[in-house]
C-alpha positions as CSV (number, residue, x, y, z in Angstrom):
1,M,179.7,7.8,-93.7
2,T,179.1,7.3,-97.3
3,K,176.8,4.6,-98.6
4,E,179.9,2.9,-100.2
5,T,181.6,2.8,-96.8
6,V,178.5,1.3,-95.1
7,K,178.4,-1.4,-97.8
8,H,182.0,-2.3,-97.3
9,L,181.6,-2.4,-93.5
10,S,178.5,-4.6,-93.9
11,L,180.4,-6.9,-96.2
12,V,183.3,-7.1,-93.7
13,V,181.0,-7.9,-90.9
14,A,179.2,-10.6,-92.8
15,V,182.5,-12.2,-93.9
16,V,183.8,-12.2,-90.2
17,A,180.5,-13.7,-89.0
18,L,180.7,-16.5,-91.6
19,A,184.3,-17.2,-90.7
20,S,183.5,-17.3,-87.0
21,A,180.6,-19.7,-87.6
22,F,182.8,-21.9,-89.8
23,A,185.5,-22.0,-87.1
24,M,183.1,-22.9,-84.4
25,A,181.6,-25.7,-86.5
26,Q,185.0,-27.1,-87.2
27,A,185.9,-27.0,-83.5
28,A,182.7,-28.8,-82.5
29,E,183.3,-31.4,-85.2
30,S,186.8,-32.1,-84.0
31,Q,185.6,-32.6,-80.4
32,A,182.9,-35.0,-81.5
33,P,183.1,-38.4,-79.7
34,V,184.9,-41.1,-81.6
35,A,184.2,-44.8,-81.4
36,R,187.2,-46.9,-80.2
37,S,187.8,-50.6,-79.4
38,L,189.0,-51.9,-76.1
39,T,189.7,-55.6,-75.2
40,G,189.2,-57.0,-71.7
41,T,187.0,-59.1,-69.4
42,V,183.3,-58.4,-69.4
43,T,182.2,-58.4,-65.7
44,C,179.8,-56.4,-63.6
45,E,180.3,-53.3,-61.3
46,G,179.1,-55.3,-58.4
47,R,182.1,-57.6,-58.6
48,I,184.5,-54.7,-59.1
49,T,183.3,-52.9,-56.0
50,H,183.0,-56.0,-54.0
51,H,179.3,-55.7,-53.6
52,Y,178.5,-59.0,-55.2
53,T,180.1,-62.4,-54.6
54,C,179.8,-65.3,-56.9
55,Q,178.4,-68.6,-55.5
56,R,180.6,-71.7,-55.7
57,N,178.4,-73.3,-58.3
58,Q,178.3,-70.3,-60.7
59,T,180.5,-70.0,-63.8
60,Q,182.0,-66.6,-64.5
61,Q,179.2,-66.0,-67.0
62,T,176.3,-67.0,-64.7
63,C,177.8,-64.9,-61.9
64,T,178.2,-61.9,-64.0
65,L,174.6,-62.2,-65.4
66,A,173.3,-62.7,-61.9
67,C,174.9,-59.6,-60.7
68,V,173.5,-57.5,-63.7
69,E,170.1,-59.0,-63.0
70,Q,170.3,-57.6,-59.5
71,G,170.7,-54.1,-61.0
72,A,174.5,-53.7,-61.5
73,K,175.8,-52.4,-64.9
74,F,178.2,-54.5,-67.1
75,A,181.8,-53.5,-66.9
76,L,184.9,-54.1,-68.8
77,M,188.2,-54.8,-67.0
78,V,191.3,-53.8,-68.9
79,G,194.3,-54.5,-66.7
80,D,193.6,-52.6,-63.5
81,K,191.1,-50.2,-65.1
82,A,187.4,-50.6,-65.2
83,Y,184.9,-49.1,-67.6
84,L,181.3,-49.2,-67.0
85,L,179.4,-50.3,-70.1
86,E,176.1,-48.9,-71.2
87,G,173.9,-50.1,-74.0
88,N,173.9,-53.2,-76.3
89,S,173.3,-55.6,-73.4
90,R,172.4,-58.5,-75.8
91,D,176.1,-58.5,-77.1
92,L,177.4,-58.1,-73.5
93,E,175.3,-61.1,-72.2
94,V,177.0,-63.4,-74.7
95,F,180.6,-62.3,-73.5
96,A,179.7,-62.0,-69.7
97,G,182.5,-63.4,-67.7
98,G,184.8,-63.8,-70.7
99,K,187.1,-61.7,-72.9
100,A,185.7,-59.5,-75.5
101,T,186.6,-56.5,-77.8
102,V,184.0,-53.8,-77.0
103,T,183.6,-50.9,-79.5
104,G,181.9,-47.8,-78.5
105,V,182.2,-44.1,-77.5
106,A,184.1,-43.5,-74.4
107,M,183.1,-40.8,-71.9
108,N,185.4,-40.8,-68.9
109,D,185.1,-44.2,-67.2
110,R,182.0,-45.2,-69.2
111,I,181.6,-46.7,-72.7
112,E,178.4,-46.4,-74.7
113,V,178.7,-49.8,-76.4
114,Q,178.1,-50.2,-80.1
115,T,179.3,-53.8,-80.5
116,A,181.0,-56.5,-78.5
117,S,182.8,-59.3,-80.4
118,N,185.4,-62.0,-80.1
119,V,188.9,-60.9,-79.2
120,K,190.9,-60.0,-82.2
121,H,194.6,-59.7,-82.5
122,N,195.7,-56.3,-84.0
123,M,198.1,-55.9,-86.7
124,P,201.3,-54.0,-85.7
125,G,200.6,-50.3,-85.5
126,E,196.8,-50.7,-84.9
127,S,195.4,-49.4,-81.5
128,S,193.0,-51.4,-79.5
129,S,192.8,-49.3,-76.5
130,L,191.4,-46.0,-75.2
131,P,193.7,-43.2,-74.1
132,S,195.3,-44.1,-70.8
133,S,193.7,-41.1,-69.1
134,M,190.3,-42.8,-69.4
135,G,189.0,-45.3,-67.0
136,A,188.9,-45.8,-63.3
137,N,192.0,-47.1,-61.5
138,M,190.9,-50.3,-59.8
139,S,193.9,-51.7,-58.1
140,N,191.8,-54.1,-56.1
141,A,189.8,-55.3,-59.0
142,Q,191.9,-58.3,-59.6
143,N,190.5,-59.8,-56.3
144,A,186.9,-59.3,-57.7
145,R,187.5,-61.5,-60.7
């Protein structure tokens, strides 16, 4: 092999390596979690799984907060789907037992909460929900509310 051929091969290998690195970086970036907003009722996992029952004198908020104080996680009920909520408990405490729009990064049936806010009505064409493949199917969850 001549020196010229070796130089050309080295250049080709370097270009292929750079292209591969760029392609992998693009693929990783496209799979990065994206924050989404979801609107529902802020409750707790204890009520969803029927491991916690509200007392007659408790409001929905005090019931949810009492459940969380006993170690349960906050949860968001959207129809018959439940999402466990992690992080930002200060915002969640404000909306405990009531409706809220939660924004965060979804991972299966969990949402890493960035913010919780009053329910907003979307303009036509805007999305306020996560993909339907996310979230646990909780057909009996209606009884827990």
